[in-house]
N, C-alpha and C positions, 0 to 999 in steps of 0.2 A: 184751582191747583193748590192754593194756600190751605184751603179746607182739607184737601187730600193729605197734605204734609202734616197737618195737625192731627187729623183723625187716624191716619194710617202710619204714624211714626213708630219708631222702636219703643218709645216710652209707653205708648198706648198698646202696642202689640209685642211684648217680649217673647222670647223663644218658649218660655214656660207658661204662656197665656192659657187661660181656661177655655174650654170648648164654647162656653157662653160668650166670652169676649170674642173669640174667633167668629162665632155666628153673627154677632152684631157687626163686626168689621166686614164680614162677607156681604151683608145687606147694604152697608154703606158703599162698599165697592161697586155693587150692582148699580146703585144710583149714579155713582160717578161715571161708570162706563156708559150708561144711557145718556147722561149729560154731555160727556165728551163726544159721543157719536152724533148727538144733535148739533153740538158746536162745530164739529168737523164738517157736517153736511152744509151748515150755513156758510162756513168759510169757503167751502168749495163752490157754492153758488156765487158768492161775492167774487171769488177769483175768476169764475167763469164769465160773469157779467163784465168784469174788468177786461178780460181777454177780448170779448166781443166788441167793446167800445174802442179798444186800441186797434182792432182789425179794421173797424169802420173808419177810424181816423187815418189809417195808412192808405185806405182806398179813396180818400178825397182827392180832389183835383190838385194840381201843382200850385194853384193860387193859394190854397190853404196852408201851403208849406211855410208861408211867411207869417203864420200866426205866432202868438206870443210864446217864446221858448220857455218862459217861467212856468206856464201852466202845464207844458209837456213834462218838465222835470218833476213837477209835483205829482203827476199821474203815475210816472214810473216809480217814484218813491213809495206811493201808496200800494202799488203792486208788489214790491219787495217785502213790505211789511206784512201784507196778506199771506204771502208764501211762507215767511218765517213763522207767523202765527199758526198757519196750517201744519207746518212741520212739527212745531212744538206740541200741538194738539195730538198729532199722530204718536209722538213719543210718549206722552202721558197716557194716551189711550192704550198703547201697548203695555205700559207698566200696570195700568189698572186691570187690563184683561189677565195679565199674568198673576197679579195678586188675587183676582177673582177665582182663577183656577186653583191656586195654592190654598186659599182659604176655604174654597168649596170642597177641597179634598181633606180638610181638617188639619192643615199645616199652618202653624203660627208663623206668619211672615209679614214684614213691614216694608214700607218704601225704602227704608235705610238698607234693607237686605239686598236691594237691587239697584242701589244708587250708582255704583261703579263696578268695574270688573272684579276688583278685589273682594268687595262685599258679595257680589254674585257668586264668586268662586267659593266663598265661605258657606253660602247658602247651599250651593251644589254639594259640597262635601257633607253638610249636615243631612241633606236628603239621602245621600248615599249611605250614611251611617244608619239612618232610619229605614233603609231599604225601600225608599220611594223612588224607584228608578225611572219610571215613566215621567213623573213630574220633574225629576232631575234633568232628563233629556230635554223636556219642554222648556225648562228654565234656561238651559244652556243655549238653545236655539233662539229664544227671545232676547237673552242678554248678550248673544254673540260671544260666548266664551267656549273654552275647550271642552268638548263633550267626551273625549277619550276616557277620562277616569270613570265616567258613568257606565259606558258600555263594558269597560274592563271589570268593574266591580259587579255589574249585573251578571256578566258571564261567570265570574267566580262563584257567585251565589247560586246560580243554576247548576254549576258543577257539583257543589256540595249537596244539592238536592237530586243529583243523578239525572238531571234533564240535559243530557249531553247534546242532543240535536239543537235545542234552543240555545244552549251555551255557545255552540259553534257559530250561530247566526250573530250573536252579540259580539263575540270576539272578532268576527270578520268585519263588523262595523267599526270596532275599535282600531283594528290594525290598518284599515283603510285611511284612518285619520292620523295614525302614528307616523311621525316624521323620522325618528331615529332608527337604530338597529332594533329589529323586532325580537332578537334572541332573548334578552332579559325578560321581556313580556311572556314569551313562550315558556321559559323556564319557571316563571311564577305559576303559569297554568299547570305545568307538569307537577310542580310541588303540591299544588292544591289537590290534583288527582291522586298523587302518591300518598297524600297525608292520611289516608285511611278511609274506608267506606263510611258513609253517614250512619246514623243510628237506624236500626231496623225497627221502624215504627210499629209494624204489625206484630213483631215479637214482643215489644214493650206493651202493646195494647193487650195481647193475650195474657201476659203476666199480670197486668193490672186486673183483668177480669177474673183471673184465678184467685188473686188475693182478695178481691171483693167478695167472691163466693165463699172463701174460707174464713173471712173475718168474723161472721156471726157465730161460728162454732167455738170461738175462744172468748166471747164476751164475758162469760162467767169467770174466767181465770185470766184476766188480761195481764196480770203481773207475772205469769208463769213464763220462764225463759223457754221451757220445752214447747209450750204452746206457740210462742212467738216464732221459734225456729221451725215449727211444724208448718206455719203459714208460708214461710220462705221456701220450704222444701218443694221441689218441682217433681211430681211423680212421672213414672215412665209413660203414662197415658197423656202427658201434657200435649196439647194440640200442636205444638211446634217444638222442634228439637232445640237443645241448648245452643247449638251452633247456628248461626244465621245462614241465610242463603248465600251470602257473599263468601263466608268462610268455606262453605262446601265447594263453591265454584273455584275458590283459590286453591283448595286442596287438590281438586281435580286437575286444575291447570298445572300445578307443580308436578303432578305425576307424569305429565307429558313433557316435562323439560328434558334436557339432555341427560340420558341415563348414565350412571356411573359417576355422577358429580354430587356426592353426598355433602361435600363442603361448599358447593356452589351457593351463592346468595339466593335465599328463598324469597321470591317476590310476593309482596302483599297485594298485588294487583290481580283482579280477576281478568278474564279474557276481554270483557267489554272495556274496562278501564285501561287495560294495556293497549288495546287497539286504538282507543281514543288518544292516548299519549303519542303513539306512533303516527297517527294522522296529523296531529299538530306539528310534530317535529319534521315529518316528511314535507309538509307544505311550507313551513316558515323557518325552521332552524335545523337543517339537515346535518350541520356540523356537530350537533349534540346528540344525534340519534344513536351513533355507535356506542358511546359511553352509557347511554340509557339502557340499551339492550344488554350490555354486559352487566350492568348494575342489577338487572332483574333476571340474570341467569339465562337469557335467550342467546346463547353462544352461536348456535347454528344460524339463527336469523341474522345475527351480526355479520357472520362470515358471508352469508348470501348477499349482503349489500355490495360486496366486492366481487363476488362470483355468482351472479344470477344464472339460473339454469339456461344453458345453451345461448348465452348472450354476453356481451361485453358491457360493463357498467358505463354509464354516460360520463363524459368529462365534466369537470366542475364548471359551474356558471361563472361568468366574468366577475361578478361580485365576490364569489367564493375564492377565485384565483387571486384577487387583490388582497383578500384577508390572509390567504395561505402564504403568499410570497413576501408579505411585509416583514415577517420574522426570519424567513429563510432566504436562500439565494434567488434574487429576482431575475438573474440572467437566463436560467434554463428551467422550463416548467417540467414537472414530474409527469411523465406520460401515463403513470398508473394512478394518479391522484383522482379522487372523486369528490362529490359534494360532501361525502361523509368523512373524508380524511384521506390519509395515505396508507399504503401497505405497512409502513413502520408503525403508524398509530394502531392498526389492527394487531400487529405483533406485540406491541407494548401491552395492550389490554389483554391479549390472549395469555401472555406470560404472567401478567399481574394477577389474573383470575384463575390461573392454572388450567386454561382451556386450549392449550396448544394441540391437544389430541383431537379436539373438534375441528380445528383448522386443518389438521392432517387428513381427517376423514373427508372433509369437503374437497380438498385439493386432490386426494387420491381418487375419489369418485369422478371428479372432473377429468382427470387424466385417463381413467379407465374407459370413459365414454367418448374419447377423442375421435374415434372413427365416425361417430354419429353427429359430431359437431362441425360447425363451419371452421374454415382455416383461421379466420380472425380470432375466434374464441380460443382455439388451440394455441395460437401465438401469444395471446394475452395471458393464458394460463402458464405457458412456459416462462415468459418474462417475469410474471408475478412470483413463480416458484424460485427463479434465480434471485429475485429481490429478497424473498423470505430467507433463503440460504445465506445471502450476504448479511442480512440483519442478525441472524443467529451467530454467524461467525464473528461479526463485529462486537457483539455483546457477550461472546464466549458462552453461548448456550449450546454446548457441543452435543448434548443428548438430543435436543430438538433438531439441531443441524443434521445429525445422523439420520433421523427419521425422514426428513425432507429429501436428503440426498438419495435415500433408498427409493422414495417415490419418484424422484427425478431419474432414477436408474443410472446415476453417475457412480459406477462401481469403484473407480479409483479414488475419487474424492471421499466416498463413504469409507473406504479402507483407511485412508489417512485420518479421517475423523475418528475411527475406532482406535487408532493409535493414541490420539489425544485423550479419548475416553479411558484408555488403559492407564495413561499417565495420571489421570484424576481418580483412579480406582482406590478404594479404601480397604478392599479385601482381596485375597488371592483368587477366590472363586469369580469375583467380578472381573478381575484383571484377565484371567484365562478366557472368560466368555468374550470379552471385547477383542482379544487377540485372535480367537477363533473366527470371529466375524470378519476381522480385518483380512485374515488369510483367505477366507471364502470370497470376499469382495475382490481382492487382487487376482485371484484365480478366475473369477467371472470376467473381470476386465480383460485379462489375457485371452480368455476364450472368445470374448466378443471381438477383440482385435483380430484374432485369427479368422473368425468368420466374416470379418469386414462389416460388422453391424453394430459397432460401438455407438450407443445412443448419444454419447457425449460429443461426437463429432458434429452433431447438429447444433451450431452456435446460434442461439436465439438473438433476434434483433434487440438492441438495447443493452446487451451484455458485452462490455468491453474487455479486451485483453484475453490472453489464453488461460484456460482453466487448468487445474492440476492434472486432469486427465490428458490434456493435449501436450503438456510440457513433458510428461514422463514417456520415455521410449519403452519398447517391449523389454529391452535389457534392464531398464530401471524397474519395471514391474516385477520381473523375475527376482531381482535383487531384494526388493521390498518383501516379496513373498517369502524368500529364504530367511531374511532377517526376522520377520514376524515369527516364523517357525522356531528359530533359535531363541527369540525372546520368550516364547511360550515355555520352552524347556527350562530356561533360566528361572522363570517365576516358579515353576514346579520344583526345581532343584532347591531353591531357597526355602520353599514351604513356609513362608512367613505370612501368617494370616492377620497379624495385628498391625504391622507397620505400614505406612503409605507405600504403595507399590512403585511410585516413581523413583524411589531409591534404588530399585533393581533395573531401571530402564537403561537399555543400550542405545536408545534413539537420541538424536540431538545433532547439533552442528559440530562436525569433526574438528573445526578450527577453534571451537570454544574450549578453553582450558578446563572448565568445570566438567564438561562432557567427557573429555579425555581422562580426567582424574577419576570420574565415576566408573568409566569403563574398565580402567586398570584395577580399581578396588574390587569390582564385580568379578573380574577374571581371576584375580588372586584367590578369591574365596572359592571359585569354581574349580580351580586346579586341584584343591584338596577334596571337594565334594564330588566332582564329576569331570575327570581329566579330558575325556573325549569331547564333552560339551565345551570345556574351556579352550580346547584346541580349535574347535570351530569358531569360537568367538574371536580368538587371536587372529586367525587368518581371514575371517570375514570382515573384521573391523580394523585391520591393519594395526594391531596393537604390538609393540615391541616385545617379542616372545622372551628374549634373553633377560630383559629387565624384570619381567613378570616372574620367570623361573627363579632368578637370583633372589628376588624378594621372598618368594615362597620357601626356597631352601633356607634362607637366613631365619625366617619365621619358625620353621619346623625345628631347626637346630637350637634356636633360642628356647623352645618349649621342650627340647630333648625328646622329640618324637622320632626315635630312631627307626622304628618299623615303617612309619609313614614316609620318612625320608628315603628309605631304601626303595619303597614302592614308587615314590615320586621319580627317583632317578631311573628306575626301570621304565617308567612311562615316557620320559623325555629322551631316552637313549635312542639315537638314530634320527631324531626329529630336528636336531640342530648340529651345527658344525663342531669340530673338535675344540677350536678356540672358545666358542660359546659354552661348550660343555665344561671346559676347565674353569671358565668364569663363574658359572653357576655353582660348581663344586667349591670353588674358592670362597664364595659367599658363606657357605655352611662351615667350611674349615675355619675361617676367621672368627666366627661366632664361638665355636667350640674352644679355640685356642685363647681368644682374648677374654671372653666372658666366663666360660666354664673352666678355663685353665686345664683343658683336657687335650690329649693327643689323638686325633681321629685318624689313626693309621690306615684304617680301611678306606676312608674317603681319599686320603692322600694317594693310596695305591691306585685308585680309580682315575687319577689324573692322566691325561694323555701326554701333555707337554712336559719334557724333562725340566725345563726352566720353571714351570709352574710347581712341579714337585719340589724343586730346590727351595723356592720361596715358601712353600707350605711347611717344609721341614724346618726352615729357619724360624718361621713364626711359632712353631710348636716347640722350639728348643732342641730339635734333633740335628745338631750341627754335623755330627759324624755321618749320619745318613745323607744329609744334604751334600757333603763332600763326595761321598761315594757315587751319588746320582750324577753330580756335576762332572766328576772325573770320567765316569763311564760314557757320558754324552760327549766328552771332549770339548766342553765349553769353557774357554779360558775366563770369560767374563763371569760365569757362574762360580768358578773356583775362587776368583778374586773376591767376589761378593761374600762367599762363605768365610774366606780368610779375614775379611774386614769385620764380619759379625763375630768371629771367634776371638779376634783381638779385643773387641769391646766386651765380650762375655768372659774374657780371661780363660778361654778354653785352649791352653797351650798345646796339648797333643794334637788337636785338630788343626791348630795354626801351623804346627810343624809339618803335618802331612800336606797341607795346602802349599807351603813354601817349597817342599821337596818336589811336588808335582809341577808347580809353576817353573821351578828351575830346570826341570827335565824338558818341559814343552816350550819354554821360551828361550 
């Protein structure tokens, strides 16, 4: 053993030892192995003889039991020493055999490299770097160290060589030994496969042969740049296309991806490598399969994980449930969860990759084939569709929400969603389109209710609370339909294509001050643009007509729009009571009198109430006319008011007339 330590030490056998040194060490190791085998056999014989003698001693008569105890203890001590020596010989024999195998394979290794677990692990890693995987596995087994890194590295090397079947065997060995979460290991495997196809050796060889054939033709002009480039030129008759086989396969595969997604990520994986990745993820890391499929543009495949043809996806395994509920609420499991994730995960990725239309197609096809599917499949689809709608509503993806509500045939909810889309519209054309759709859906909802076949009455399991369709009565639907029609006309009347359309919205909470203010502003504008439409708005949305009319009258008077003012009064004549009529006229008269300092006699004559006429004449400075009107009406209070104003204005003749009249009637 001492000789072994001296001859096979690290000083004698460094890592960079020459092959001659390795060869000499190999022959020395051979001798040591033979010597240790011989020593082991001798020790076993001695141990066997000792066992036989001890057995014969035990079979002696009881009289021999009184023999000397000292000799017995000496016998047992010698047996222990023999067994220890035999064990030591076996250990050194194992080391010698391992070194013999390593050196015989041309690997420079010493006894120091296998002296302990740390040294053995270093040797193992060196063998992995040198791609001596079989010897690395053998070393791990002999030294009783972790063999996982070897199987793992071996598998990655085989992947890079496109030997996928062999790689699967190596990774299976590795993962059987791996104690922790296998997901990081699998993701490394996926990264290796995704890293790009290996060099096309045959194409390189063809290029080399072409260059070799072309080289003699330019020996006479080796410094010519043209000649040099001529060698590199690959003619059309080149035996292999510039594009490798893998590039062609990748192009063919990309053409079969979801059509219409020009911006979708183009996968660099051909069908073989893609299938290989899916196989690993399906078996060992399903929670990462969904993201992988989206990353490579396989949107339909990703959706099919949650909606397999005529089947319900399997619930998550217990380990997956533990992972999923650690970050979310552990009290209640998601009935729609799978090993691949949740419906929310699917929606997140679909929105992120712009693939919601693919999910719509999958759900729509599943709903269309409902009659051919089992009840459990239809229920799962309905609950999933409701969850997708909830997701879209929660994240304010109203366009996607509308598409799924149409698939769900929830006419009322689709109509309400169209109203929200109208609020978000940036152009008049878009706003009108959404309002037309809303009207259509409300009418369809009404029709379905009348026929008794409203699909929204079927409340799916797992959906709590009443939907918008159930909350709205037929009367409410009629009201919404009417209001949508009015809103459509309002948008057209404004004819505002540049501003955000929500500024013209009549929808909102009636108790909200901002909603009320916006409705009033819209109505004031409409009174001038389209009185009939404004009239509908006033009475449909319970807007105070008198206040609106007074504001419009004052605005027209301020702008001196006499013709418009006349038409305005003609429009409102008969639609309001006399007191309200006088109030609206008074608003215009005050503006003319106070701001323009004019006497709107025609407007004053249009007043119904004598009292209002008196007040208007006083405001305009027509005190005599005010007295005449007040006296004809026989109102003492009005005459007293005119007298008071005449006194302040120093209009003595009018004051005298007032006093005479008051003296007569009082």
